[in-house]
N, C-alpha and C positions, 0 to 999 in steps of 0.2 A: 511412186511406190512400187518396188519390184514385188512379184508373185512369191509365194511360197516355194513354186517348184524351180524357179530358177537359184533360189537360196539353197535348197538341197542339193543342187547341182554343183553350185560352189564348195560346199561342204563336201562333197563326194571327190570333187577335183583335189581339192588340198588333202584330202586324205589318201589321195593316190602318189602324193609327193609331190604334184605343182606347185610353185612358190605363188603367192598372193599377187605378184607382178602377172605371172603367166595365166593364172585363174582371171585375173581381173580384164586381160587382153582377149582371152578366149570369149569371154562372155559378154564382152562389151560394157561394164560397169566399171565403178570407181574402186580404187585400191582402197578407200577408206570403207566402202560398203562390204567390200570380202572381208577384211579385216575385222569389222563388227560384227559380221554375220559369224565368222570363226570364234570369235572370243564370246560371242553369246548366244550361241547354237543352243537350241529348245527353251531358251529362257522366254520367249515371244509368246510361245504358244502356253508357257505355264503362267506368264504373267497374265494372258487372259482368261486362264482357268481360275485364277484365284483371285482375280478382280470381283469384288462384288458387285458393281455395277454391270459388268460384261455377263456374268455367271446368273444373275437375279433378275436383271432387266433387259428382256430380250428385243425390246424395240430402241427407236431413237430416243435421245436424249430428251428430257422434259426440260421448260415448256418447248414445243417445236417451233415457235415463231423465234424466239429467242437463240435457239441453236442453229435455224438457218441463217440469222442475221451474222451470229459469232463466226459461222462457217465461211460466210461471204469475206467476213473482217479478216479472217485466218488466209484465207487463198489470195486477198488482195495485198494486203500490208502486212501480213504475220508470219511467224514462224513459231516451233516448237524445238527448245533446246534442251539437251540431257543437262543437268547439274549434279554434280557428285559422282561418286563411282558404285557401281553395283555392289552389294544389294540395296543399297541405301537411295538407291539414284530415285530424284526426282525429276517432273519436267517443268519448264517454264514455258508458259504461253506467253509470247509477247505480239504486241498490235501496236504499229506505230499510228498513230491520228495526228493528221497536218492541222496545226494551229489556223490554219486558213478556212476551216469547216467549222462554224461554231456548233456546238451540241453534238459532234462525232463522240469526242471522248467522253463525254456523259453516257451517250447510249451504249458504248461499248463497254463500259464499267457496268451499267445496267445488264446487260445482256450475259457478262460473265458472272456476275451475281445470280443471276436466274438459272443458270446452267449448273453453276459449281455454288450453292448457298453459303456454304460451309468454308470456302477458301477465302483467304485475304485476296484484295485485288490492290496491286500498289499502282499510283500514278506519277510518272517521273518527265520533269520538263525537259525536254532537249531544246538544241536550236531548229527553230521551226515547225516542231512538231512535238508531241507529248508521246511517250511509251506508256502504255497500258500492260500491264501483267501481271499474271498468277501462278503458283506453283503447284503442283498435284501430281502424283503418279499417275492419272488416269488420263491426261491429254492425249496420249496415243491410242488409247481405247476409245475416246469419244471421237478422235479425229483421225480414222484410220487413213485419210488421205495423205497422213504424214509420212515420211520416208526420208531417205537420202538423196542429196543432188536437188538442182533447182526445180521449183514445182512447175515451173514453164515446159523444161524437159521431160518430165514424167506422166505419167496418165493419172489424171486425177477421176477416182472412180467414187461415186457414192454407194456406201453401205447397202446392201440387201436387207434394211430391217424390216 
């Protein structure tokens, strides 16, 4: 996940007339990230300001044990993907659970339901694994580690709750 100062620099470079490709090369970030920042500038801080969970609940998600387990699953075999276009965009948390590990899928479902009790959880059988997913506008708020690029190539920082 890139920090906000890098995003601001990208927006300034774009505003000065540099192309997306030039900005991407100069900052060492992907073109997709620069494009996303250009198209969504200002919306991320607005999302956090208008998110009732982020605004009203200053601490980590509850219950902490379920959240910590879900964070580990997300960092290991999960992803958060946008679904739809702004302003009605929601996010899909998808975690792939190997069928060779009995009970993993059920524990994953329990953790998602504990952290987001009002969200539906879907279980989709794939070849050799099961995808567990849930949609919410708040997944990026709950997982600030989310960001563009491969997880193993970006800094994974725990939020200072």
